[in-house]
C-alpha positions in Angstrom: -4.1 -3.2 -36.1 -0.5 -5.0 -35.0 2.1 -3.4 -36.5 4.4 -6.4 -38.4 7.9 -4.6 -37.0 6.7 -5.5 -33.8 8.5 -8.4 -32.1 8.2 -8.1 -28.3 5.6 -6.7 -25.7 6.5 -6.6 -22.3 4.2 -6.1 -19.3 5.1 -5.0 -15.6 1.7 -5.7 -14.3 -1.1 -8.2 -14.4 -3.9 -5.9 -15.0 -2.5 -4.6 -18.3 -1.7 -8.0 -19.6 -5.2 -8.8 -18.9 -6.9 -5.9 -20.9 -4.3 -6.7 -23.8 -5.3 -10.7 -23.5 -9.3 -9.5 -23.4 -8.2 -7.5 -26.9 -6.5 -10.2 -28.7 -9.4 -12.6 -27.9 -11.5 -10.1 -29.9 -9.5 -10.5 -33.1 -9.3 -13.9 -32.4 -6.0 -14.6 -31.1 -4.3 -16.4 -28.2 -2.0 -14.7 -25.2 0.3 -16.6 -23.3 2.1 -16.0 -20.0 5.6 -16.6 -20.9 7.1 -16.4 -24.3 4.6 -17.4 -26.8 4.0 -17.3 -30.5 1.1 -15.5 -31.9 -0.1 -16.1 -35.5 -2.0 -13.0 -36.8 -2.3 -11.3 -40.1 0.6 -9.1 -39.5 2.6 -12.6 -39.5 4.8 -14.0 -36.2 5.9 -12.0 -33.0 7.0 -13.2 -29.9 5.0 -11.9 -26.6 7.4 -11.7 -23.7 4.9 -11.1 -20.7 7.2 -9.8 -17.5 5.2 -10.9 -14.0 5.3 -8.2 -11.7 6.6 -10.1 -8.9 9.9 -10.7 -10.7 10.1 -6.7 -10.8 9.1 -6.8 -7.0 12.3 -9.1 -6.3 14.5 -7.4 -8.6 14.1 -4.6 -6.8 14.3 -6.0 -3.6 17.7 -7.6 -4.3 18.8 -4.0 -5.7 17.4 -2.3 -2.6 19.4 -4.6 -0.2 22.7 -4.7 -2.3 23.0 -0.7 -2.3 22.2 -0.6 1.4 24.1 -3.3 2.1 27.4 -1.1 0.4 26.4 2.1 2.0 26.2 0.1 5.8 29.3 -0.8 5.6 30.7 2.1 4.2 29.5 4.5 6.9 30.2 1.6 9.9 33.7 1.6 8.7 33.9 5.5 8.2 32.0 5.6 12.2 34.2 2.5 13.6 31.0 0.5 15.0 29.9 -3.2 14.8 28.4 -3.8 11.2 26.4 -6.6 11.9 23.9 -5.7 14.4 23.0 -2.8 11.9 22.8 -5.1 8.6 20.2 -7.6 10.6 18.4 -4.2 11.2 18.3 -3.3 7.5 17.3 -6.5 6.7 14.2 -6.5 8.9 12.9 -3.7 7.7 13.2 -4.1 3.7 12.4 -7.9 3.7 10.5 -8.0 6.5 11.6 -10.8 8.6 14.2 -11.3 11.3 17.6 -12.4 10.0 19.1 -13.5 13.6 22.0 -11.8 15.3 24.1 -14.6 17.2 23.5 -14.3 20.3 24.9 -15.7 23.9 22.5 -16.4 26.9 23.5 -17.4 30.6 22.0 -18.5 33.6 22.5 -19.5 37.5 19.8 -21.8 39.1 17.7 -18.3 39.9 17.2 -17.6 36.1 17.6 -21.1 34.7 13.9 -21.5 33.7 12.9 -17.9 32.8 16.6 -18.9 30.7 15.4 -21.2 29.0 12.1 -19.2 27.9 14.0 -16.9 26.6 16.1 -19.1 24.5 12.8 -20.4 22.8 11.8 -16.7 22.3 14.9 -15.7 20.4 15.2 -18.8 18.3 11.2 -18.1 17.3 12.7 -14.5 16.3 15.6 -15.6 14.2 18.5 -15.5 16.3 20.9 -18.4 17.2 21.2 -19.0 20.4 24.5 -20.0 22.3 23.6 -21.4 25.5 26.6 -21.7 28.6 25.0 -22.6 31.0 23.5 -23.2 33.6 22.7 -26.6 31.1 20.3 -28.1 34.5 19.2 -26.8 37.1 21.2 -26.9 40.1 20.4 -24.9 43.3 24.4 -24.6 45.0 25.6 -23.4 41.4 27.1 -19.8 41.2 26.8 -17.1 38.8 29.7 -15.8 38.2 30.9 -18.8 36.2 27.7 -18.7 33.8 28.7 -14.6 33.2 32.2 -15.1 32.6 31.5 -17.7 30.2 28.8 -15.5 28.4 31.4 -12.5 28.9 34.0 -14.1 27.1 32.0 -15.3 23.8 30.8 -11.8 23.3 34.8 -10.1 24.3 36.1 -12.8 21.7 33.4 -11.9 19.1 31.9 -15.1 18.2 28.3 -13.8 20.0 27.1 -10.3 18.9 25.5 -9.7 21.9 25.0 -11.7 25.1 22.0 -11.8 27.8 23.0 -12.9 31.5 20.5 -14.5 34.2 20.8 -14.4 37.9 18.2 -13.3 40.9 18.5 -9.7 40.8 20.7 -9.0 37.7 23.3 -7.0 40.0 25.7 -10.0 40.2 25.6 -10.7 36.8 26.2 -6.7 35.8 29.1 -6.7 38.5 30.8 -9.9 37.1 30.0 -9.1 33.1 31.7 -5.6 34.1 35.5 -7.3 34.8 35.7 -8.2 31.5 37.9 -5.9 29.1 35.6 -5.1 26.4 32.4 -5.8 28.3 29.6 -3.1 28.7 26.8 -4.7 30.5 24.0 -2.9 32.8 20.4 -4.2 34.6 17.9 -3.1 32.2 14.4 -3.5 33.3 12.2 -1.1 31.5 12.1 -0.5 27.5 13.7 3.0 27.6 17.4 1.7 29.0 17.0 -1.9 27.2 16.9 0.6 23.9 19.1 3.5 25.1 21.6 1.3 26.7 22.7 0.1 23.2 21.9 3.1 21.2 23.7 5.7 22.9 26.2 3.4 25.2 26.6 0.6 22.8 25.7 -2.1 25.5 26.4 -5.3 24.3 25.4 -7.5 27.7 21.9 -7.4 29.2 21.5 -8.6 32.5 18.0 -9.2 33.8 16.6 -10.2 37.2 14.5 -13.5 37.1 13.1 -13.0 40.4 12.3 -9.0 39.4 10.8 -9.1 35.8 8.2 -11.7 34.7 7.9 -13.7 31.5 6.3 -11.0 29.4 8.4 -8.4 30.8 11.6 -10.1 30.0 10.6 -10.7 26.3 9.7 -7.0 25.8 13.0 -6.1 26.8 15.2 -8.6 25.0 13.3 -7.8 22.2 14.3 -4.2 22.0 17.9 -4.9 23.4 18.3 -7.3 20.2 17.0 -5.1 17.6 18.8 -1.7 18.9 21.8 -0.3 17.3 24.2 2.0 18.5 23.9 5.1 16.6 27.7 6.6 16.2 26.6 10.0 17.0 30.1 12.0 17.3 28.8 12.4 21.5 28.4 9.2 22.2 31.7 7.8 20.4 33.3 10.5 22.4 32.1 9.1 25.7 32.6 5.8 24.4 36.3 6.7 24.1 36.4 8.5 27.5 35.3 4.9 29.0 37.6 3.2 27.3 40.6 4.9 28.2 39.2 4.3 32.2 39.1 0.8 31.6 42.9 0.9 30.1 43.7 2.4 32.9 42.2 0.7 35.8 41.8 -3.1 34.4 45.0 -5.4 34.0 44.9 -7.3 31.4 46.5 -10.8 30.4 46.1 -10.0 26.8 
């Protein structure tokens, strides 16, 4: 029997609503999704059906807001870049990629692999800045493109950088001449991950004549998805690296 004092009935899952609907049918009543009016011997009352998908979306949003707040707080506390951390959280919570802005560069030796990796990164949801080479030229020089990519990372236009040359060695040498750049050749996934997590590596160098397409994709995936841990020991070591850089590199800044 339905009490005349009842005004709202709320369901949080479809199964409960279906059971209640079938019972109402036995009483000669009709249940509709959304606000509706039911005429019964007990009088009129509103039936509010709250779909379970709404609850799901609500908690997703609240989780993102909460984690976003604490992410900003802790990243500010330990002084690390917040954007890669936020991107990682969003990928874990929402289940899809929210991309970084990544600058990509290569000379003639890495030109074709660069083009493949650009498409791969864009499919992952990242924004790619292509600073060249924009066309194949066997006479071009890796320092030009490496410097262009490094400056994009240094000025924070891009959050990460990927540079390719024949072996990766030349690109690595040039990139590390730019203040604030922490570049390394990584031809295995362990180094690509640890380089970011422990050393806050912000530019990945690849040898297009050394690694194949599939390995390059794996390396890039690990590099862009890893985040600096911010552990005290790693921060301490990076401070020493910065001090060495400051004492031994002249700057026009």
